C-alpha positions as CSV (number, residue, x, y, z in Angstrom):
1,M,-10.0,-9.1,17.4
2,K,-12.0,-9.1,14.2
3,Q,-11.9,-12.1,11.8
4,I,-11.9,-11.8,8.1
5,Q,-14.5,-13.9,6.2
6,L,-12.0,-16.6,5.1
7,H,-10.4,-17.0,8.5
8,T,-11.1,-20.8,8.7
9,T,-9.9,-21.2,5.1
10,H,-6.5,-19.8,6.0
11,E,-6.2,-21.9,9.1
12,A,-7.0,-25.0,7.0
13,L,-4.2,-24.0,4.6
14,G,-1.7,-23.9,7.6
15,A,-1.5,-20.1,7.8
16,K,0.2,-18.6,10.9
17,M,-2.5,-16.2,12.1
18,V,-1.4,-13.1,14.0
19,P,-3.1,-10.0,15.3
20,F,-2.7,-7.1,12.8
21,A,-4.5,-3.8,12.8
22,G,-7.3,-5.2,14.9
23,F,-7.8,-8.4,12.8
24,Q,-6.5,-12.0,12.9
25,M,-4.5,-12.1,9.6
26,P,-2.4,-14.7,7.8
27,V,1.2,-13.6,8.1
28,Q,2.7,-16.6,6.4
29,Y,2.0,-20.1,5.1
30,E,5.1,-22.0,3.8
31,G,7.6,-19.2,4.6
32,V,8.4,-15.7,3.6
33,T,11.1,-16.4,1.0
34,I,9.1,-19.1,-0.9
35,E,6.0,-16.9,-0.9
36,H,8.0,-13.8,-2.0
37,E,9.5,-15.8,-4.9
38,T,6.1,-17.2,-5.9
39,V,4.8,-13.6,-6.5
40,R,8.0,-12.5,-8.3
41,K,8.1,-15.5,-10.7
42,A,4.5,-16.9,-10.9
43,V,1.3,-15.9,-9.1
44,G,0.1,-15.6,-5.5
45,V,-3.0,-14.5,-3.8
46,F,-3.2,-12.3,-0.7
47,D,-6.3,-11.9,1.4
48,V,-6.3,-8.2,2.4
49,S,-9.9,-8.0,3.5
50,H,-8.9,-6.1,6.6
51,M,-8.6,-2.9,4.4
52,G,-11.3,-0.2,4.8
53,E,-13.7,0.9,2.1
54,F,-15.8,4.1,2.2
55,L,-18.3,5.2,-0.5
56,V,-18.6,8.9,-1.0
57,S,-21.5,9.9,-3.2
58,G,-23.7,12.8,-4.3
59,P,-23.2,16.1,-6.0
60,N,-20.7,17.3,-3.4
61,A,-18.6,14.0,-3.3
62,L,-15.8,15.5,-5.3
63,D,-15.7,18.7,-3.2
64,L,-15.2,16.6,-0.1
65,I,-12.5,14.4,-1.6
66,Q,-10.6,17.4,-3.0
67,K,-10.7,19.0,0.5
68,I,-9.3,16.0,2.4
69,S,-6.8,14.6,-0.2
70,S,-3.5,15.9,-1.5
71,N,-3.8,14.6,-5.1
72,D,-6.2,16.1,-7.7
73,A,-9.2,13.8,-7.8
74,S,-10.9,16.1,-10.5
75,K,-8.5,14.4,-13.0
76,L,-10.2,11.0,-12.4
77,T,-12.6,9.6,-15.0
78,I,-14.8,6.5,-14.5
79,G,-12.7,3.4,-14.4
80,K,-9.6,5.2,-13.1
81,A,-8.0,5.0,-9.6
82,Q,-5.6,7.4,-7.9
83,Y,-3.0,7.1,-5.1
84,S,-3.3,10.0,-2.6
85,C,-2.8,10.9,1.0
86,M,-4.8,12.8,3.6
87,P,-2.7,15.6,5.2
88,N,-3.5,16.5,8.8
89,D,-3.4,20.1,10.0
90,K,0.0,19.8,11.7
91,G,2.1,18.9,8.6
92,G,1.8,15.1,8.9
93,I,-0.4,12.5,7.2
94,V,-3.6,11.0,8.5
95,D,-3.4,8.1,6.0
96,D,-2.5,7.2,2.5
97,L,-5.4,5.8,0.4
98,L,-6.7,4.8,-3.0
99,I,-9.5,6.8,-4.7
100,Y,-11.6,5.0,-7.3
101,K,-14.2,6.9,-9.5
102,I,-17.0,4.3,-9.7
103,K,-19.5,6.5,-11.6
104,E,-20.4,10.2,-11.8
105,E,-20.8,11.5,-8.3
106,Q,-19.6,8.2,-6.7
107,Y,-16.1,7.4,-5.4
108,L,-14.7,4.5,-3.4
109,L,-11.9,5.4,-0.9
110,V,-9.7,2.4,0.2
111,V,-7.9,3.1,3.5
112,N,-5.5,1.2,5.8
113,A,-7.1,-1.3,8.2
114,S,-5.5,0.3,11.3
115,N,-6.9,3.7,10.4
116,I,-10.5,2.9,9.5
117,E,-12.1,4.6,12.5
118,K,-9.6,7.5,12.5
119,D,-10.0,8.1,8.8
120,W,-13.8,8.0,8.9
121,N,-13.9,10.5,11.7
122,W,-11.4,12.8,10.0
123,I,-13.3,12.8,6.7
124,A,-16.6,13.3,8.5
125,S,-15.3,16.2,10.4
126,H,-14.5,18.0,7.1
127,N,-17.8,17.1,5.4
128,T,-19.4,20.6,5.7
129,M,-20.7,20.2,2.2
130,E,-22.8,17.2,3.3
131,A,-21.6,14.6,0.8
132,E,-23.1,11.2,1.4
133,M,-20.7,8.9,3.2
134,K,-21.1,5.2,3.7
135,N,-18.6,2.9,5.6
136,I,-18.8,-0.5,3.8
137,S,-15.6,-2.0,5.3
138,D,-17.3,-4.7,7.3
139,N,-19.3,-6.0,4.3
140,Y,-16.5,-6.3,1.7
141,S,-13.5,-8.6,1.1
142,L,-10.4,-7.9,-0.9
143,L,-8.1,-10.4,-2.6
144,A,-4.9,-9.3,-4.4
145,I,-3.8,-11.7,-7.1
146,Q,-0.2,-10.8,-7.9
147,G,2.6,-12.0,-10.1
148,P,3.7,-12.1,-13.8
149,K,1.3,-15.1,-14.4
150,A,-1.7,-13.5,-12.8
151,V,-3.5,-12.3,-16.0
152,E,-3.0,-15.6,-17.8
153,A,-4.0,-17.7,-14.8
154,M,-7.2,-15.7,-14.1
155,Q,-8.4,-14.9,-17.7
156,S,-10.8,-17.9,-17.7
157,L,-12.7,-16.4,-14.8
158,T,-14.0,-13.2,-16.5
159,S,-15.3,-11.9,-19.8
160,V,-13.1,-8.8,-19.5
161,D,-9.7,-8.8,-21.2
162,L,-7.5,-8.6,-18.1
163,S,-4.4,-7.7,-20.1
164,A,-6.1,-4.5,-21.2
165,I,-6.6,-3.2,-17.6
166,K,-3.7,-0.7,-17.3
167,Y,-2.0,0.2,-14.1
168,Y,-4.3,2.3,-11.9
169,N,-7.4,1.4,-13.9
170,F,-10.3,-0.9,-13.0
171,E,-13.4,-2.5,-14.4
172,V,-16.7,-3.4,-12.6
173,A,-17.4,-6.7,-14.2
174,D,-18.1,-10.5,-13.8
175,F,-15.4,-12.6,-12.1
176,A,-15.5,-16.2,-10.8
177,G,-19.2,-16.5,-11.5
178,I,-20.0,-13.3,-9.5
179,E,-21.5,-10.2,-11.2
180,H,-20.3,-6.7,-10.5
181,V,-17.0,-7.1,-8.7
182,I,-14.2,-4.5,-9.0
183,I,-11.2,-5.8,-10.9
184,S,-8.5,-3.3,-10.2
185,A,-4.8,-3.0,-11.2
186,T,-3.3,-1.0,-8.3
187,G,-0.8,-3.6,-7.1
188,Y,1.5,-3.2,-4.1
189,T,4.1,-5.8,-5.1
190,G,5.7,-4.5,-8.3
191,S,5.0,-7.9,-10.1
192,G,1.8,-7.1,-11.9
193,G,-1.6,-8.6,-11.3
194,F,-4.8,-7.1,-9.9
195,E,-7.2,-6.9,-6.9
196,I,-10.8,-8.2,-6.5
197,Y,-13.3,-6.4,-4.4
198,C,-16.4,-8.4,-3.6
199,K,-19.0,-8.9,-0.9
200,N,-18.2,-11.1,2.1
201,T,-21.0,-13.4,1.0
202,E,-19.2,-13.9,-2.3
203,V,-15.5,-14.2,-1.3
204,E,-15.5,-18.0,-0.6
205,Q,-16.6,-18.7,-4.1
206,V,-14.1,-16.3,-5.5
207,W,-11.3,-17.7,-3.5
208,S,-12.0,-21.3,-4.5
209,K,-12.3,-20.4,-8.2
210,V,-9.1,-18.4,-8.1
211,M,-7.2,-21.3,-6.5
212,E,-8.7,-23.7,-9.0
213,A,-7.9,-21.5,-12.1
214,G,-4.4,-20.8,-10.8
215,A,-3.5,-24.4,-10.0
216,D,-1.7,-25.1,-13.3
217,F,0.3,-21.8,-12.9
218,G,1.6,-22.7,-9.4
219,I,-0.6,-20.3,-7.5
220,K,-0.1,-20.2,-3.7
221,P,-1.7,-18.3,-0.8
222,I,0.7,-15.5,0.3
223,G,0.8,-13.9,3.8
224,L,1.4,-10.3,5.0
225,A,5.1,-11.0,5.8
226,A,5.9,-11.5,2.1
227,R,3.6,-8.6,1.1
228,D,5.9,-6.5,3.3
229,T,9.2,-7.7,1.6
230,L,7.6,-7.3,-1.8
231,R,6.4,-3.7,-1.3
232,L,9.7,-2.8,0.4
233,E,11.7,-4.0,-2.7
234,M,9.6,-1.5,-4.6
235,G,10.2,1.3,-2.1
236,F,6.5,1.7,-1.5
237,C,5.6,3.5,1.8
238,L,3.8,1.6,4.6
239,Y,1.6,3.8,6.9
240,G,2.7,3.5,10.5
241,N,6.3,2.8,9.4
242,D,7.5,5.2,6.6
243,I,4.7,7.7,6.9
244,N,2.6,8.8,9.9
245,D,0.9,11.7,11.7
246,E,4.3,13.4,11.9
247,T,5.8,12.9,8.5
248,S,5.1,15.4,5.7
249,P,4.3,14.1,2.2
250,L,7.1,16.2,0.9
251,E,9.6,14.6,3.3
252,A,8.3,11.2,2.3
253,G,8.9,11.7,-1.4
254,L,5.2,12.0,-2.1
255,G,5.4,15.4,-3.7
256,W,4.1,13.8,-6.9
257,I,0.7,13.2,-5.2
258,T,0.7,16.7,-3.5
259,K,-1.0,19.0,-6.0
260,F,-1.0,22.7,-5.2
261,T,-3.5,23.5,-8.1
262,K,-6.3,23.3,-5.5
263,D,-6.9,24.0,-1.8
264,F,-6.9,21.1,0.6
265,V,-6.3,20.6,4.3
266,N,-3.0,22.3,5.3
267,S,-2.1,23.0,1.7
268,D,-0.8,26.5,2.4
269,A,1.7,25.2,5.0
270,L,2.8,22.4,2.7
271,K,3.3,24.8,-0.2
272,T,5.5,27.0,2.0
273,Q,7.5,23.8,3.0
274,K,7.9,23.0,-0.7
275,E,9.2,26.5,-1.4
276,E,11.6,26.6,1.5
277,G,12.7,23.0,1.1
278,V,12.6,20.1,3.6
279,T,15.4,19.4,6.1
280,R,15.0,15.6,6.0
281,K,14.0,13.1,3.3
282,L,12.9,9.5,3.2
283,V,15.5,7.5,1.3
284,G,16.2,3.9,0.2
285,F,19.5,2.4,1.3
286,E,21.4,-0.9,0.7
287,M,23.7,-2.4,3.3
288,N,27.4,-2.7,2.3
289,E,28.0,-5.7,4.5
290,R,25.8,-8.6,5.5
291,A,23.4,-7.2,8.0
292,I,19.6,-6.7,8.3
293,P,18.4,-3.2,9.1
294,R,15.2,-3.2,11.2
295,H,12.4,-0.7,11.9
296,Y,13.6,1.9,14.5
297,Y,17.3,1.1,14.2
298,D,19.3,4.4,14.3
299,I,21.0,5.8,11.2
300,V,24.3,7.3,12.2
301,D,27.2,9.2,10.5
302,A,30.8,8.0,10.3
303,E,31.4,9.5,13.8
304,G,28.5,7.6,15.3
305,N,26.2,10.6,15.7
306,K,22.5,9.8,15.2
307,I,21.2,11.5,12.1
308,G,18.0,9.5,11.4
309,I,16.0,6.4,11.8
310,V,15.2,3.3,9.8
311,T,11.4,3.1,9.1
312,S,11.4,-0.2,7.2
313,G,14.1,-2.8,6.7
314,T,14.5,-6.4,5.6
315,M,16.8,-9.0,4.0
316,S,15.7,-8.7,0.4
317,P,14.8,-12.1,-1.0
318,S,15.3,-10.9,-4.6
319,L,18.6,-9.1,-4.1
320,G,20.1,-11.2,-1.3
321,K,21.1,-8.1,0.7
322,G,19.8,-5.9,3.5
323,I,17.7,-3.0,2.3
324,G,15.7,-0.3,4.1
325,L,14.0,3.0,4.1
326,G,14.7,5.8,6.5
327,Y,14.8,9.5,7.1
328,V,18.1,11.3,6.7
329,P,19.1,15.0,6.5
330,T,18.5,16.3,3.0
331,E,22.2,16.7,2.3
332,L,22.6,13.0,2.7
333,S,19.6,12.0,0.6
334,K,21.3,11.8,-2.8
335,P,22.0,8.3,-4.3
336,G,25.6,7.4,-3.5
337,S,25.6,9.1,-0.1
338,E,27.3,7.0,2.6
339,I,25.5,6.4,5.9
340,C,25.7,3.8,8.7
341,I,23.0,1.7,10.4
342,Q,23.4,1.0,14.0
343,V,22.9,-2.8,14.1
344,R,23.1,-3.7,17.8
345,K,26.6,-2.4,18.9
346,K,28.0,-2.1,15.4
347,A,27.7,0.8,12.9
348,V,27.3,-1.0,9.6
349,P,28.0,1.0,6.4
350,A,25.2,1.5,3.9
351,T,24.7,3.4,0.7
352,V,21.7,5.6,-0.3
353,V,20.2,4.2,-3.6
354,K,17.6,5.3,-6.1
355,L,14.3,3.5,-5.7
356,P,13.0,1.0,-6.5
357,F,15.5,-1.6,-5.1
358,Y,14.0,-4.3,-7.4
359,K,13.9,-3.5,-11.1
């Protein structure tokens, strides 16, 4: 099990540490509901330093990224980020990722912690154009400062106007007394805020200054459990749950990041799938009765026939009801469609809804 740089800091704060994606990670401190509400109403900080970071550089960097990713990275300008996925050659997804254009001929790819080695090998196997690749995952830390008060709470730590950093934009600037950190607005919670990428040798200083600056705004450390409930309320996909090696980006509702204006891995097959239409779709649903849908619960029809599977589910702290994501036949994917979730021995009725759950 790997340890993130601030492992002892989290232990001292009373975090419950659990194995996650090969790392010991803080799953919760005070409790999921309190932490969730802190991010929705004030400001919280997540340590997500387990994420992977690859630098792709040189004159052929864009060619490699265009080949392995579904979105069109040629649209990126310096200071902009993009959400994308890496299709495999069988119709599924290797991983979803963020692509940052740091400077001309240099990009930062941010990948999921559980997929670092898999993603690296996959990208390297397609690097016939010999772009320069560097895995910097073990040297960098990542803090996500999220919530409606994040900008106000952190403004004293930087010379950059944080309120001017639009969604999916970033600045390389000073922060918490450290030069050249990435301040990025690509949040995964739906409550605003930004992320800080810095070196492992700098993260202790950044963390303590963040906690100090946020003290008057009610800042709290937030664990991965609340991160999951927050992202689920927004209907954001989690790799390994809602998308994986066997789910197509078109089935997962990721057609908006699948651009057929260029060639990429398996683009011809995915284009055919788009033209012919998919047979199943990832949908959001709300429980009609008090019940909590869980990952891998069966989705059934009124007669009790299995028609799909729950990929993510929870009791929504913001809405006070059970919510979930799951794959259903296309004809049942429209908002308002009635389905049932098999919760132990009972088929509990649920309704397909338009995402996000939390508005």
